[in-house]
C-alpha positions in Angstrom: -3.6 112.9 153.9 -6.8 111.0 153.0 -9.3 111.1 150.4 -13.0 111.2 151.4 -14.8 110.0 148.0 -16.8 107.2 146.5 -14.4 105.6 144.2 -16.7 105.9 141.3 -15.7 108.3 138.7 -18.3 111.3 137.8 -17.7 114.1 135.3 -18.2 117.5 136.4 -21.0 117.9 133.5 -23.0 114.7 134.9 -22.8 116.2 138.5 -24.3 119.2 137.3 -26.7 117.7 134.9 -27.8 115.5 138.1 -28.1 118.4 140.3 -30.3 120.1 137.9 -32.4 116.9 137.4 -32.8 116.6 141.4 -33.7 120.3 141.5 -36.3 120.1 139.0 -37.9 117.0 140.7 -38.2 118.8 144.0 -39.3 122.1 142.9 -41.0 121.7 139.6 -38.9 124.1 138.1 -36.7 123.2 135.0 -33.0 124.3 135.5 -30.9 124.5 132.3 -27.2 123.5 132.5 -25.1 125.1 129.8 -21.8 124.2 128.6 -19.2 126.8 127.5 -15.8 126.2 126.1 -13.0 126.2 128.3 -10.9 129.4 128.8 -7.6 129.5 126.7 -4.4 129.1 128.5 -5.3 125.9 130.6 -2.5 123.3 131.2 -3.0 119.7 130.1 -3.5 118.9 133.8 -6.7 120.5 133.9 -8.2 118.1 131.3 -7.2 114.9 133.0 -9.5 112.1 134.6 -9.3 111.3 138.3 -11.1 108.7 140.3 -10.0 108.7 144.1 -9.8 105.9 146.2 -10.8 105.6 150.2 -8.7 102.8 150.8 -6.1 104.4 152.9 -8.9 106.2 154.9 -10.8 103.0 155.3 -7.5 101.2 156.5 -6.9 103.9 159.0 -10.6 104.4 160.2 -12.9 101.8 159.1 -14.9 104.6 157.2 -16.6 103.3 154.0 -18.9 105.5 151.6 -22.5 104.7 152.2 -24.2 107.6 150.6 -24.2 108.0 146.7 -23.9 111.1 144.5 -27.7 111.4 143.8 -28.7 110.3 147.4 -26.0 113.4 148.7 -27.5 115.9 146.2 -31.1 114.7 147.1 -30.4 115.5 150.6 -28.6 118.6 150.1 -31.7 120.0 148.1 -34.1 118.7 150.7 -32.0 120.5 153.3 -32.0 123.7 151.3 -35.8 123.8 150.7 -36.3 123.1 154.3 -34.4 126.0 155.3 -36.4 128.1 152.9 -39.2 127.1 154.6 -40.4 125.1 151.4 -40.5 128.0 149.2 -38.6 128.4 145.8 
C-alpha cells in the first residue's frame, strides 16, 4: 500500500477555510465555514494528528507531489465552474 500525499500537514479546518476562500475568490460569493463541537463517543484515535509521507511511492515509481493543496483546490473550483458554464 502507498500513500499519495504531500507530506505537509493541514488541519481539516484549514482545508475547509482554504476551499471557502478559493470559492469566494472565484465566485465573489462569501462562504461561511462554521465549526461545531465533535460528537460524543469518539475514540482518542479520532483526535490524532497524521502527516503522510510519499517516500515509499517515490521509491517504487518515481512519483513526487507537484501540486500544492491551494493549487489543487483552485483547479477543482475551475473545473466545477467550467462544468456549470461559469454560473454559480
